[in-house]
BAFI-3210 file (N, C-alpha, C; in Angstrom, 3 decimals, decimal comma, padded with zeros to 6 digits):
// residues 128
n [1|2|3|4|5|6|7|8|9|10|11|12|13|14|15|16|17|18|19|20|21|22|23|24|25|26|27|28|29|30|31|32|33|34|35|36|37|38|39|40|41|42|43|44|45|46|47|48|49|50|51|52|53|54|55|56|57|58|59|60|61|62|63|64|65|66|67|68|69|70|71|72|73|74|75|76|77|78|79|80|81|82|83|84|85|86|87|88|89|90|91|92|93|94|95|96|97|98|99|100|101|102|103|104|105|106|107|108|109|110|111|112|113|114|115|116|117|118|119|120|121|122|123|124|125|126|127|128]
n.u [-079,182|-077,874|-076,500|-074,946|-075,839|-073,756|-072,273|-072,618|-073,969|-076,075|-080,283|-083,211|-086,526|-089,149|-091,330|-089,694|-087,323|-084,857|-081,549|-080,765|-077,867|-076,303|-076,374|-074,825|-074,931|-075,652|-073,972|-070,010|-068,282|-067,853|-066,976|-067,812|-066,345|-064,394|-065,835|-068,861|-070,609|-073,941|-077,385|-080,880|-081,721|-080,550|-081,886|-083,448|-084,068|-081,200|-079,967|-080,451|-080,251|-082,153|-084,739|-084,800|-087,125|-090,883|-093,230|-095,238|-099,053|-099,823|-098,209|-098,487|-097,203|-096,731|-098,995|-100,771|-099,760|-100,664|-102,950|-103,012|-102,266|-105,039|-105,296|-103,064|-099,996|-097,863|-095,237|-092,897|-089,486|-088,131|-088,834|-087,844|-089,260|-088,981|-091,177|-091,047|-087,990|-086,209|-087,194|-086,439|-085,330|-082,678|-083,227|-082,017|-079,167|-076,816|-075,889|-073,068|-074,840|-077,149|-080,323|-079,406|-078,418|-079,743|-079,647|-081,386|-083,577|-086,443|-087,920|-090,233|-091,729|-093,894|-095,326|-095,807|-094,336|-091,525|-089,024|-085,864|-082,900|-080,701|-077,894|-075,832|-073,878|-071,255|-069,280|-068,535|-069,478|-071,560|-075,083|-076,415]
n.v [187,592|184,402|183,120|180,742|178,031|176,779|174,661|175,772|177,819|180,828|179,373|180,134|180,383|181,246|180,973|180,906|181,983|181,670|182,341|178,792|177,506|175,563|172,132|170,217|167,279|166,426|165,538|165,646|166,107|168,627|171,701|174,889|178,118|176,586|174,957|172,698|172,519|173,001|171,259|170,349|168,708|168,863|168,706|168,204|167,615|166,597|167,984|171,194|172,365|173,042|175,600|177,986|179,204|178,035|179,873|178,711|178,601|176,042|174,057|170,977|170,974|173,604|174,386|173,140|173,939|176,807|176,096|175,960|177,336|178,716|180,484|182,476|182,706|180,244|180,225|177,454|174,773|174,410|171,861|170,534|170,488|169,547|169,751|167,617|168,369|170,692|174,126|173,756|176,740|176,923|174,543|173,175|173,721|171,159|169,589|167,060|165,477|166,090|168,696|172,575|174,049|177,091|181,201|181,559|179,155|178,004|176,133|173,370|173,903|171,422|172,591|174,559|176,315|178,783|178,311|179,428|181,270|182,528|183,641|182,832|181,437|181,451|184,353|183,616|182,261|182,052|181,361|181,107]
n.w [015,461|017,021|019,894|021,643|023,419|025,843|028,176|031,610|030,933|032,009|033,034|033,832|035,243|034,654|036,721|038,514|041,337|041,591|039,684|037,481|036,172|034,249|032,829|030,228|028,827|026,810|024,656|024,992|022,709|020,719|020,866|021,820|022,565|023,782|025,832|026,295|023,995|024,407|023,875|022,486|023,656|026,330|028,101|030,820|034,039|035,425|033,639|034,804|036,924|040,780|040,566|042,334|044,681|043,836|042,632|041,294|041,235|040,475|040,112|042,347|044,790|045,847|045,138|047,669|050,032|050,079|050,416|052,842|054,166|053,760|051,576|051,208|049,101|048,915|047,948|047,445|047,342|044,540|042,226|039,425|036,657|033,796|031,155|027,978|025,293|024,829|022,705|020,124|017,866|016,007|014,265|011,827|013,019|012,992|016,510|016,741|015,744|016,666|017,091|017,551|021,209|021,642|022,797|023,274|022,572|024,518|026,949|028,656|031,979|033,651|035,097|034,232|034,525|032,301|030,762|030,399|028,579|029,835|030,288|028,001|028,255|026,845|024,575|021,901|019,624|017,173|015,878|013,353]
ca.u [-077,878|-078,335|-075,128|-075,333|-075,102|-072,708|-071,637|-072,013|-075,317|-077,580|-080,762|-084,225|-087,717|-090,100|-092,359|-088,396|-086,082|-082,689|-081,097|-079,239|-076,544|-077,450|-075,191|-074,597|-074,657|-075,870|-072,521|-069,066|-067,363|-068,343|-066,470|-067,383|-065,326|-063,812|-066,799|-069,050|-072,024|-075,199|-078,482|-082,151|-081,450|-080,138|-083,276|-083,397|-083,037|-079,446|-079,002|-081,123|-080,156|-083,439|-084,549|-084,313|-088,236|-091,755|-094,401|-096,925|-100,206|-099,963|-097,353|-098,648|-097,162|-097,538|-100,868|-100,985|-098,710|-100,926|-104,480|-102,692|-102,014|-105,320|-104,735|-102,096|-099,254|-096,361|-093,660|-092,098|-088,593|-088,435|-087,632|-087,381|-089,498|-089,458|-092,206|-090,178|-087,150|-086,035|-087,844|-085,269|-084,617|-081,879|-083,625|-080,921|-077,825|-076,561|-074,135|-073,732|-076,455|-079,045|-080,385|-078,198|-079,354|-078,947|-080,194|-083,610|-084,597|-087,059|-088,671|-091,510|-091,749|-094,687|-095,819|-096,938|-093,361|-091,443|-087,322|-084,657|-081,459|-080,395|-076,528|-075,502|-072,462|-070,251|-070,422|-067,908|-070,331|-073,692|-075,931|-076,956]
ca.v [186,283|183,978|182,200|178,816|178,222|176,094|173,998|176,711|179,333|180,908|179,487|180,660|180,229|181,948|180,971|179,977|183,027|182,040|181,128|177,062|177,157|174,913|171,041|169,832|165,640|164,935|165,307|166,173|166,292|169,422|172,813|176,526|178,562|175,605|174,124|171,748|172,573|172,188|170,845|170,725|167,442|169,167|168,990|166,971|167,944|166,230|169,500|172,337|172,421|173,837|177,425|178,859|178,306|177,954|179,965|179,192|177,123|174,370|173,363|170,953|171,008|174,833|174,460|172,746|174,815|178,089|176,210|175,275|179,044|180,007|181,000|183,285|181,814|179,750|178,836|175,860|174,906|174,000|170,489|170,792|168,975|170,310|169,367|168,109|169,031|173,003|174,489|174,495|178,326|177,544|173,081|172,462|173,185|170,084|169,528|165,960|165,196|167,028|170,936|173,178|175,237|178,455|181,894|181,811|178,601|177,496|174,989|174,176|173,280|170,299|173,082|175,797|177,740|178,345|177,854|180,574|180,676|184,127|184,362|181,101|180,515|182,165|185,055|184,013|181,233|182,250|179,558|182,280]
ca.w [015,572|018,239|020,516|020,983|024,530|026,258|029,675|032,389|030,638|033,427|032,864|034,693|034,583|034,990|038,362|039,453|041,630|041,082|038,189|037,764|035,161|032,577|032,588|029,246|029,223|025,323|023,967|024,641|021,371|019,464|021,410|021,592|023,408|024,723|026,407|025,263|023,666|024,265|022,931|022,929|024,754|027,944|029,486|032,130|035,661|035,396|032,857|035,898|039,320|041,199|040,368|044,241|045,285|042,819|042,889|040,414|042,125|038,911|041,264|043,432|046,058|045,813|045,892|049,350|050,984|049,957|051,376|054,444|054,582|053,956|049,777|050,546|048,028|049,947|047,364|048,381|046,902|043,051|041,653|037,938|036,109|031,931|029,616|026,207|025,159|024,401|021,577|019,302|016,619|014,716|014,116|011,210|013,086|013,719|017,223|017,071|014,917|017,410|017,332|018,685|021,727|021,521|023,795|022,275|022,889|025,241|027,996|029,158|033,368|033,295|035,552|034,054|034,099|030,565|031,092|028,941|028,950|030,203|029,758|026,592|029,221|025,835|023,536|020,562|018,902|016,898|015,134|011,866]
c.u [-078,036|-077,197|-075,539|-074,522|-074,569|-072,857|-071,555|-073,436|-075,775|-078,848|-082,242|-086,153|-088,579|-091,465|-090,896|-087,896|-084,991|-082,487|-081,031|-078,143|-076,996|-075,355|-075,814|-074,234|-075,061|-074,594|-071,091|-067,869|-067,201|-068,880|-067,123|-066,833|-065,136|-064,309|-068,100|-070,180|-072,970|-076,887|-079,494|-082,143|-081,792|-081,437|-084,352|-083,143|-082,372|-079,271|-079,681|-081,339|-081,857|-083,649|-085,434|-086,350|-089,542|-092,725|-095,507|-097,853|-100,497|-099,369|-098,154|-098,033|-097,342|-098,203|-101,551|-100,261|-100,287|-102,430|-103,873|-102,175|-103,287|-105,651|-103,732|-100,743|-098,196|-095,550|-092,844|-090,991|-089,093|-088,160|-088,473|-087,991|-089,805|-090,413|-091,495|-088,906|-087,094|-086,715|-086,487|-085,917|-083,803|-081,974|-082,809|-079,845|-077,617|-075,156|-074,434|-074,955|-077,523|-078,830|-079,700|-079,295|-078,250|-079,677|-081,606|-084,542|-085,455|-087,655|-089,073|-091,831|-093,318|-095,619|-096,376|-095,659|-092,913|-089,958|-086,480|-083,130|-081,564|-079,450|-076,536|-073,647|-070,979|-070,401|-069,615|-068,215|-071,141|-073,993|-076,670|-078,715]
c.v [185,510|183,231|180,849|178,969|176,946|175,519|175,462|177,864|179,554|180,612|179,913|180,207|180,655|182,782|180,873|181,595|182,811|182,067|180,243|177,583|175,565|173,820|170,540|168,117|164,772|164,528|166,001|166,755|168,024|171,044|173,998|177,050|177,874|174,961|173,446|172,521|172,114|172,245|170,437|169,510|167,517|169,056|168,435|167,370|167,958|167,273|170,548|171,890|172,806|175,580|178,238|177,748|178,939|179,036|180,450|177,945|176,363|173,689|172,408|170,732|172,727|175,836|174,026|173,736|176,119|177,747|175,053|176,250|179,476|180,828|182,038|182,520|182,172|179,125|177,804|175,736|173,295|172,559|170,168|170,139|169,444|169,017|169,303|168,156|170,419|172,744|174,606|176,004|178,219|174,583|172,275|172,539|172,440|169,978|167,840|164,955|165,515|168,519|171,184|174,155|176,184|179,677|181,851|180,924|178,394|176,315|174,554|173,264|172,472|171,449|174,606|176,806|177,739|179,031|178,833|180,710|182,277|184,837|182,947|180,396|181,096|182,749|185,003|183,273|182,055|181,602|180,860|181,090]
c.w [016,379|019,440|020,638|022,948|025,849|028,261|030,383|032,107|031,492|032,483|034,153|034,214|035,408|036,573|039,951|040,117|042,054|040,125|038,320|035,995|034,394|032,671|031,094|029,506|028,130|024,600|024,683|023,526|021,454|020,664|020,936|023,582|024,148|026,062|025,652|025,247|023,879|022,963|022,906|023,708|026,062|028,485|029,845|034,269|035,919|035,129|033,963|036,850|039,290|040,555|041,333|044,509|043,573|043,625|042,655|041,039|041,261|040,107|043,058|044,788|047,023|046,433|046,910|050,104|050,901|050,211|052,050|054,869|054,411|052,513|049,803|049,737|048,680|048,993|048,375|047,619|045,240|042,818|039,903|037,203|034,551|031,469|027,945|026,809|025,433|023,175|020,645|017,838|015,857|014,790|012,971|011,282|013,985|015,591|017,753|017,553|016,145|017,292|017,763|019,229|021,722|022,371|024,188|022,182|024,093|026,123|028,802|030,442|032,593|034,337|035,547|033,332|031,918|031,305|030,068|029,498|028,890|029,882|029,212|027,493|027,999|025,052|021,304|019,132|018,408|016,204|013,794|011,642]
res [x|x|x|x|x|x|x|x|x|x|x|x|x|x|x|x|x|x|x|x|x|x|x|x|x|x|x|x|x|x|x|x|x|x|x|x|x|x|x|x|x|x|x|x|x|x|x|x|x|x|x|x|x|x|x|x|x|x|x|x|x|x|x|x|x|x|x|x|x|x|x|x|x|x|x|x|x|x|x|x|x|x|x|x|x|x|x|x|x|x|x|x|x|x|x|x|x|x|x|x|x|x|x|x|x|x|x|x|x|x|x|x|x|x|x|x|x|x|x|x|x|x|x|x|x|x|x|x]
***
């Protein structure tokens, strides 16, 4: 069983240094524990803030700073760059016509990181 992710869920990028809260903008009608339930469409920079500092050398800003530091990895501020929607794990459960966002969904960053949900924001509603 996985929990439905709601507004305020905590997200984390595998190359980031800090978590970021989820903002649900895809729908505002369906609630879980009094909060709007997320959908896989909530995968834009407007839905996730920066994840602190980015540590992947595939990010052009990190690569440039690392090159300037003579090869010493030099993290740079994260610029959230999702590559598509969240990958649904419960595609048959729909919220306002879109697949529900659950704590086991993943979203890829264009620079190679994997964004995951570390806390769904509520614990009462599960998607089986």
